[in-house]
Structures are given as C-alpha cells and as structure tokens.
C-alpha positions in Angstrom: 30.5 36.4 21.6 31.6 38.3 18.4 29.2 38.0 15.4 31.6 36.1 13.1 32.3 33.2 15.6 28.6 33.0 16.4 27.7 32.8 12.7 30.2 30.0 12.3 28.7 28.1 15.2 25.2 28.5 13.7 26.4 27.2 10.3 28.1 24.3 12.1 24.9 23.5 14.1 22.9 23.7 10.9 25.3 21.2 9.1 25.1 18.8 12.1 21.3 19.1 12.1 21.0 18.3 8.4 23.6 15.5 8.7 21.5 13.9 11.5 18.3 14.1 9.4 20.2 12.5 6.4 21.3 9.6 8.6 17.8 9.1 10.0 15.9 9.5 6.7 18.2 8.6 3.7 15.1 7.5 1.8 13.6 10.9 2.0 16.6 12.5 0.3 16.4 9.9 -2.5 12.7 10.6 -3.0 13.2 14.3 -3.2 16.1 13.9 -5.7 13.9 11.7 -7.9 11.1 14.3 -7.9 13.6 17.0 -8.8 14.8 14.8 -11.7 11.2 14.5 -13.0 11.0 18.3 -13.1 14.4 18.5 -14.8 13.5 15.9 -17.5 10.3 17.8 -18.2 12.2 21.1 -18.7 15.4 20.0 -20.3 14.9 16.7 -22.1 14.0 18.3 -25.5 16.6 21.0 -25.0 19.9 20.2 -26.8 21.9 22.0 -24.2 20.2 20.2 -21.3 22.0 16.9 -21.6 24.7 18.0 -19.2 22.1 19.0 -16.6 20.2 15.7 -17.0 23.5 13.7 -16.9 24.5 15.5 -13.6 21.1 14.9 -12.1 21.2 11.3 -13.1 24.6 10.8 -11.4 23.3 12.5 -8.3 20.3 10.1 -8.1 22.7 7.1 -8.7 24.9 8.3 -5.8 21.8 8.5 -3.5 20.6 5.0 -4.7 24.0 3.6 -3.8 23.8 5.4 -0.4 20.4 3.8 0.3 21.7 0.4 -0.7 24.6 0.7 1.7 22.2 1.7 4.5 20.0 -1.3 3.9 20.5 -5.1 4.2 22.5 -6.2 1.2 25.3 -8.4 -0.1 28.2 -5.9 -0.6 29.9 -7.5 -3.6 26.6 -7.5 -5.6 26.3 -3.8 -4.9 29.7 -3.1 -6.4 29.2 -5.4 -9.3 26.1 -3.5 -10.3 27.2 0.0 -9.3 30.6 0.3 -11.0 29.5 -0.4 -14.6 26.5 1.9 -14.1 28.7 4.9 -13.0 30.9 4.3 -16.1 28.2 3.6 -18.7 25.5 6.1 -17.7 27.4 9.3 -18.6 28.8 7.6 -21.8 25.3 6.7 -22.9 24.3 10.4 -22.6 27.3 11.7 -24.5 27.3 9.1 -27.3 24.2 7.9 -29.2 25.5 4.4 -29.7 22.5 1.9 -29.6 24.5 -0.9 -28.0 25.8 1.4 -25.3 22.3 2.7 -24.6 20.9 -0.8 -24.3 23.7 -2.1 -22.0 23.6 1.1 -19.8 19.8 1.0 -19.5 19.7 -2.7 -18.5 22.5 -2.1 -15.9 20.7 1.0 -14.5 17.5 -1.0 -14.3 19.3 -3.8 -12.4 20.7 -1.2 -10.0 17.2 0.3 -9.4 15.7 -3.2 -8.9 18.5 -4.2 -6.5 17.9 -1.0 -4.5 14.2 -1.8 -4.5 14.9 -5.2 -3.0 17.2 -3.7 -0.4 14.6 -1.2 0.7 11.9 -3.9 0.8 14.1 -6.0 3.0 14.7 -3.0 5.2 11.0 -2.3 5.6 10.1 -6.0 6.2 13.0 -6.4 8.7 11.0 -5.6 11.8 7.4 -5.1 13.1 7.7 -1.3 13.6 6.8 1.4 11.2 9.2 4.3 11.4 9.1 7.6 9.5 12.0 6.5 7.3 10.2 3.3 6.4 7.3 5.4 5.1 9.7 7.5 3.0 11.3 4.2 1.9 7.9 2.9 0.8 7.4 6.0 -1.5 11.0 5.8 -2.7 10.7 2.1 -3.5 7.7 2.9 -5.7 9.7 5.5 -7.7 12.7 3.1 -7.9 10.4 0.5 -9.5 9.1 3.1 -12.0 12.6 4.2 -12.9 13.8 0.6 -13.3 11.1 -0.3 -15.7 11.5 3.0 -17.6 15.1 2.0 -18.3 14.0 -1.4 -19.5 11.5 0.3 -21.8 14.3 2.5 -23.1 16.5 -0.6 -23.8 13.5 -2.3 -25.5 12.8 0.8 -27.7 16.5 1.1 -28.6 16.5 -2.6 -29.6 13.1 -2.5 -31.3 12.4 1.1 -32.4 8.6 0.5 -33.0 8.1 -0.8 -29.4 5.9 2.0 -28.2 3.4 4.5 -29.7 2.3 7.9 -28.4 -1.1 8.8 -29.8 -0.1 12.3 -31.0 3.3 11.2 -32.5 2.7 7.6 -33.5 5.7 5.8 -34.8 8.3 8.2 -33.3 10.7 7.1 -30.5 9.5 8.2 -27.1 11.8 10.3 -24.8 12.9 8.9 -21.5 10.5 11.3 -19.7 7.6 9.8 -21.8 8.7 6.3 -21.0 8.9 7.2 -17.3 5.4 8.6 -17.5 4.2 5.3 -19.1 6.0 3.4 -16.3 4.2 5.3 -13.6 0.9 4.7 -15.3 1.4 1.0 -15.4 2.8 0.7 -11.9 0.0 2.7 -10.3 -2.7 0.9 -12.5 -3.9 4.4 -13.7 -4.0 3.2 -17.3 -4.4 6.6 -19.1 -3.9 4.8 -22.4 -2.1 7.5 -24.5 1.0 5.4 -24.8 0.7 1.8 -26.0 3.2 -1.1 -26.3 3.3 -2.5 -29.8 5.8 -5.4 -29.8 5.6 -8.7 -27.9 8.7 -7.7 -25.8 7.2 -4.3 -24.9 3.9 -5.9 -24.0 5.7 -8.5 -21.8 7.5 -5.8 -19.9 4.2 -3.9 -19.5 2.4 -6.9 -18.1 5.4 -7.6 -15.8 5.3 -4.1 -14.4 1.5 -4.3 -13.9 2.0 -7.5 -11.9 4.8 -6.0 -9.8 2.7 -2.8 -9.1 -0.2 -4.9 -7.8 2.1 -7.2 -5.8 3.9 -4.2 -4.2 0.7 -2.6 -3.0 -0.8 -5.9 -1.8 2.3 -7.1 0.1 4.5 -4.1 1.2 2.1 -1.2 1.4 -0.7 -3.3 3.0 1.8 -4.6 5.6 2.9 -1.1 6.5 -0.8 0.0 6.8 -1.6 -3.0 9.0 1.4 -2.4 11.3 0.4 1.2 11.6 -3.2 0.3 12.6 -1.9 -2.2 15.1 0.5 0.3 16.6 -2.3 3.0 16.9 -4.7 0.4 18.5 -2.0 -0.6 21.0 -1.4 3.1 21.8 -5.2 3.6 22.3 -5.5 0.6 24.6 -2.5 1.8 26.6 -4.0 5.3 27.0 -7.3 3.8 28.2 -5.5 1.7 30.8 -3.6 4.7 32.1 -6.9 6.7 32.2 -8.5 4.0 34.4 -5.6 4.1 36.9 
C-alpha cells in the first residue's frame, strides 16, 4: 500500500480509537479539561490579554459539562433550561464588568455545575459495579462541586465586596482563581486559613460547602470504595475455588 493511503488509514484508526475512549470515559475528558483550566487561570488571570483565553477555556469546560449531563441520567428540559442561559451569559460576563451580569451569570453557572454533579452521582449510584469511568466521575464530581461553590463565592463577593479577605491583600476583591482555591480548601477540609469569609452570607456558603464535602466523601466515595472491596473479595474467592478444582 502506498505511504499516503496508509497514513490516512492510521489517522482514521487513531480518530476511531480516541472516539471510543471518549464514549467510554467522558468523565475523564471533563476532569482533564478542568485541570487545564486551573493552570490557565493561574497563568492568565492577572494578565489583561488573557481574558479571551480564559473565556475560551470556560466555554470548552461548559461544553464538556453539557456532554457529561447528556451521558448521565437526567431530565432533558432541565438541562436546556440551565445550559442555554449559561452559554449566553458566561462570555458576556467576561467581556463586560457589569455587577448584575456577573452575579446572574455566576449563579447560573453554579446551578449548571451542581446539576451536572447530581447527574454524575445518579450515574455512579445507578448500579452495584465500579467501572473505570465511575472512578473518573468521582474525581470529576469533586471538581464540579468546587467550581460550583467558587461561582457562588464570586456572586457573593460581587454582591457584597467585603465578603472575603486574603491575608496578604486584606480588603481587596479576590480573583476567581483565589476563590476556586478557597473552594477546594473547604471541600477537602484542608483548612489552610489564608482566605477567610467575612460576611454572614459568605460564612453560610462556606459552612454549606464544608457539609457537602463531608457528605460527598461519606456517601459517594465510601460507597465506591466498599463496592471495590466487595468486588475484589469476590474475585479472590472465585480464584480460590478455581484453584481447588
């Protein structure tokens, strides 16, 4: 076979291979995209020319969130009611520094992330088997929760500018990357303490995220661990029985 047709066949096989992986593990792609977004926020958030990069990355993550929702148990009309406003408002909130627009967009994005979280949890709790994609979904769900609360913190800070303090710059508004860092601290119960909520609304949101983080680990993660232990025990017993025969 000539080189050119062979190269086309290899490219086609590669596309089919990655397409099959994407269908089997959509949660893994979402997880990778979110970690890439973390890096982009750290690099570009304080750069005036980086808003386009962050906006593009945000839209990509939203597309993957919608994809994961469509792959999981859900009510379709709720998906569209939440998704359509987010796709419209998210880029506008980046381009225009209007407080009302930022608040509405942030609350809608939080709602989308929480809805995706519920869809993934329903997907993970839907059977008694632990697949590779469900493990990716467990990690992606954790990041979805952190993102959702970070958007709520952003809405809270826009509404009440003195909601949060960072030790080294007390009194200044926090960036979204700093709010996301605070959200991961609360959700994981790390409690580093360099960012503090100052208003009753901010403290209420912080307490709610702490409760959600503990409940997620206690219910979802412990269930996945328990099912994994049961599966390995059953496999071990089956191997012993085959060995006796």
